N, C-alpha and C positions, 0 to 999 in steps of 0.2 A: 446604280440607282435608276429607277424607272422614270420616264418622262413626266408622269403625273406628279410625282413627288418633287422632281426638279423644278417644275413650273410653279408648284405650290410654294416652294422655298423662295423662288425669285419674287413672287408676289408678296410674301412676308417681308423680305428684305427691302423691297421698294416702299412698303408701308412704313417700315421703321425709318428709312431714309427721309421720307416726307415729314416725319414727326420726331425730329431729334430733340434730345434733352441734355442739358449740361450736367457735369459732375455734381453729385449730391441732390439732383432734381429729377431722377429717372423714374418718377412715379408712374407715368403712363406706359413707359417702355416695360417696366417691371410687370404692370398689369397685363400688357399684351403677352408677355412670356407666360404668365400664369394661365391665361386663357388657352394658349396653344398647348400647354402641358395638360390641362384638363381634357382637351379634345383628344390628346394622345393616351389618356388614361394613366398618367404618371403622377404619383403623389409628390408634393413639394412643400417646402417651408419658405414663406416670404419674409421680407424685412430682416434679413440676416446682414448685420453690419451696415444698416441703412436700407437702401432699396434692393439689396441683393436677394437672389432667389437660389435655393438649392433643391434640386429634384433628385429622386433616388429610384433607380431601377435595380431590382434584385431578382435572381432566378437561380434554380439549381441548389445544390447542397454545399457549394464552396463557400468558405469564410473569407476569401480574398476580396479586396476592395481597391478601387482606383477612382481618381477624380479627373474630370475634364472641365476646363474653364474657358469662358468667353466674357469679354467686357462689353458694356452696354452704353457708355456715355458718349456724348458728342462734344464739339468744340465751339468756342465763340467766334465763328467765322461766317461771313455772309456769302452764301453760295452763288456762283456765277455760271453753273453748268447749263441752265435753261432746259433741263430735263423735265419730262411730264410729271415726274415724281420728285421734283426738287423740293427742298425744305420749305415747309409752310410756317416755320417758326423763325421770324426775322432775326438775323444775326446769329443763328445757331445752325450748325451743319455737321453731318457725319463725314468729316473730311479725313478720317483715319481708318474708316472701314469697320468700325465696331458694329454697325448695323449688319454687315456680312458675317462677322464673328458670332454674334448672337444667333443669327439665322442658321449658321453652320452647326452650332451646338444643338439647336432644335432638330435639325436634320439628322444629326448623329443619334439623338434620342429616338427618332422615328425608325431609323435603321436598326438600332439595338432592340427595339420593341418587336420588330418583325423577325428577328434572328433568334432561333432557338438553340443555336450551336454553342453558346457560351454559358458559363456558370460563375456566379459571384455577385458583387455589388458595384454599380457604377453611380457615382455622385456627379451630377451636372451642376456646375457652379457658374451662375450668371452674376458676374461681378459689376457693381457700380463704381463710378468715380476713379477710373484708371488715370484720367488726364490730370494728374496733380492733386486729386482729392483724397488720396490715401485709402482707396477702396479695398485693396487687398489686405492691408493691415487692419482696417476696420472689421473685415470679415473674420480675420484671425482672432482679433480681440473679442469678437462676439462668439467665440467658441467653435469656429468652423471645423477644426480638426478633432475636437472632442465630441461635438454633437454629430458630426458626420465622418466617422473614422475612415481614413483612406491611407493606403500604404505608399502611394506615389501619385503625382499629378502631372497633367500634360495640358498644353495650350498652343496656340499659334497666332501669328500675325500675317496678314496679307502683305505681299512685297512687290510693289511696282518695279519693273525692270527684270524680274525673274519670269521665265516662261510660265504662262498660265497653267495652274494646276500642279506645277512641279513643287515638291517639298524639299526644302533645304534644311539639313540637320547639321548643327555644329557639335563637334566633340569637345565641349568646354565652353569658353566665353561666347555669348551670343550678342548681347547688347550692353551698353555702358550703364554705369550708375550716374545719378544726377541729383542736383539740388538747385533751389532757387536762390538768386542773389538780389538783395535790395540795398542800395547805398544812397544815403541822403546827405548831401553837403549843405550845412547850415551856415549861412553867412550873415550879412547885414544889408538890408534893402536900402535903396535910395534912387535918386535921379540919375538917369543914364548919362547925363551931361556932367555929372559931378562924381565920377567913379572913385576919386580919392577919399570920399566920405563914406564909402561902402566897403563891404567885403564880398566880392563878386563870386557867387557859387557856380555861375555858368562857366567862367574861365577855369575854375578849379575842377569842375566836372569834366571839362575837356581834357585836362591833364590826366585825370584819373582814367578816362576812357582810353587814352593812348597808352598809359603805363600798364594797364591791365593786360594789354596784348603781349607784354614782355614776360608775363608770368610763365606761360607754357614754353615760350622760346628759350627762357634763361633759367628756369627753376625745375622743370620737369625733365627727367631722363629722356633723351630722344627715342629710346626704345619703348617707352610707355606712351599710351594714348591719352590725351586730355584736351579739353576745350573750355575756354572762358568766353562767353558771348553776352554782350549787353544788347537787349532788344528794344527797350524803351527808355527815353529820357524825357522827363517832365519838369517844367519850371517856368514860372513867369507867365503873364497874360498881356502885359503892355509893352509895346516896342520901345518906349522911352523910359522904362524902369528897369533897374537891376533888382531881381527878386531876392527874397530872403533865403530861399532854398531851392535846390534841384535834386530830384530823385531819379536814380537809374535802376532799372530792373533787368535781370537776365538770368542766365543759367550756367552752371558748371557741369561738365561731364568728365568721367574718369573711368579707366579700365580696372583700377584696383582701389580698395578703400584707403590704402596708404596714400595714394595720389589725392584722394578727396581731402585728407587732412592737410596735405601740403598746399593745395589750392586755397582752402579756407584760410589758413594762416597767412598766405601771401596776399590774398585779396584784402584782408583786414589791415595788414601792414602798409600796403600801397595807399589805401584810402585814408587811413589815419595820418600817414606821413605827409601826403599832399595837403590834407586839411591843415596840419600844423604849419606847413610852409606858407599857406595863404592866410593864416591867421583866423581860421574858422574851425568848426568841429565836423566830424563825420559820424554818422550812425550807420553801422553795418549789420545787416541781418541776413544770415545764410541758413537756409533750412536744411535739415538732415536729408530729406529727399529719399531716394531709393538707392540700393546697392546694385552692382553689376549683376546681370542675368547670366548665370553660368550653369550649363547643363551638366547633369551627372552622367559620367561616361557610360555606365551600363544602360541607362535609360535612353541616351542618344542612340546607342546601338540597337536597342529595342525598337525605337521609332523607325530606324532604317529598315529593320526586318518587317515591321508592320506595313510599310510602303511596298516592299517587295512582295509580300503576301497578297496585298490588295491590288497589285498591278498599277500602282501610282508611281510616276517618275520621281526619282529622288537624287539629290546631289549632296555632296559633303565638302565642296571645295571653295566656298565663298568665305571671305573674311568677316569678322564681327562688325557691327555698326555702332556708331556713337550715339544713336538714339537710345532712349531709356524705356523701361517696362517695369511696372510694379508687380508683374508676375515673379520678379526676383524675390519678393517677400515669401511667396509660396515655396520657392526652391530653397530658401533659407531654412524652412521648417520641415520640408519633405523632399525625398528624392523625386526626380522627374526630368522633363525636358520641354523646351519651348522651341518651336520650329517656325520657319517662314514658309508660306505657300504663295507661289508666284501669282501676281495679279495681271500679268501680261506686260507688254511694252510700256515703258514709262515715257509718255509723250511730254514735251516741254511744258512746264506749268501745270502738270497734272499728277504730281507726286503726292505723297502723304502730307497732310496739313496744308494743302493748297485749295483755293476756293473753286478750282475746276476739277478736282479729283472725283472719281466715282469707283465704287467697288464693282468688280467684274462678276456678274451673276453666273457666268459660265464655269467658275471655279467652285461653286457651291457643292456639286457632287463629289469632287475630290476632297474638298475640305471636310465635309461631313463624313465621307468615307474614311479619311485619315483618322479623325477623332474616334469614330466607332472602332476602327481597326486597331489603333494603338491601345484602346481600352481592353479589347479582347486579348490582344497579345500580352499585355501586362498581367492580366488575370491568369494567364497560363505560365507566366515566367517563373 
């Protein structure tokens, strides 16, 4: 990639970083993508599955087709980087690098437009609402694979801690499946000095919180990977009152769908059992969420070959992560692969979903090069 294009991509990425939008609200981000596609002379369809955009590049006589995907949404996090291009949208931040992913796909589009060596069709999928908004499934339900036929699909996520620009390809599982947990303990409110006249949901919630930690330790096979984490607890507003209810929210992660079912049943059993013990009721809501992200073996090998052909450093030796990715919905429908591309050293407090995180612009050439390269390799496969 020449320096002019690399600098242009860095500028685009920083613009997106300064103007983040939450899941299901990516209206301006989508418009920015559409403007860049117009400049590149690439036809597109907007509003696919929400604010999604699908652009199409075709050349030559081949009837082969492939998809490339990038996510566009940000997170409800207040940025603390102090960068000149820090978020101008209070309480919203690109803390997961989706600004870089979107820019990388625009860069791949530019590279493919300049390259006359390939033949076929490449669909560029700019996906909204990856961060729990069901964006991938929404696009599929809106006819993504029927309106834009593709034989296989590829994507990536930047990865702090992996050498900058290095591609990591897993031959199988890449990331975990996940779902949201909400547990509400409903008791009886009253004066804090008269606890015998109440049913205290705070104490009950404390028991639930501790008991949930035994689910993975004592119900899941030690050779399987699983996580149950409660991230928020809300209840009460007065220090001298026992509230009527306490709500806990969190996440479950699993390496196999069978483990998901076991976790769901166990969480419901624990919450309802403790509620009965304390003379109150529990309301448990566990979302379906996403399944594990698992690469198709042939496409993982193809991704490695694309790196080797493009002179991009590649590894195949890292273990899967318990983070989740709704790219799994695409891989459930079509063959493909999802890779990690190193963001460089992971400094303390600057990892993904951290308020001091920043995407590394230096990896944009390799990220765009990988996406363009894997598309061309897939069309020849």
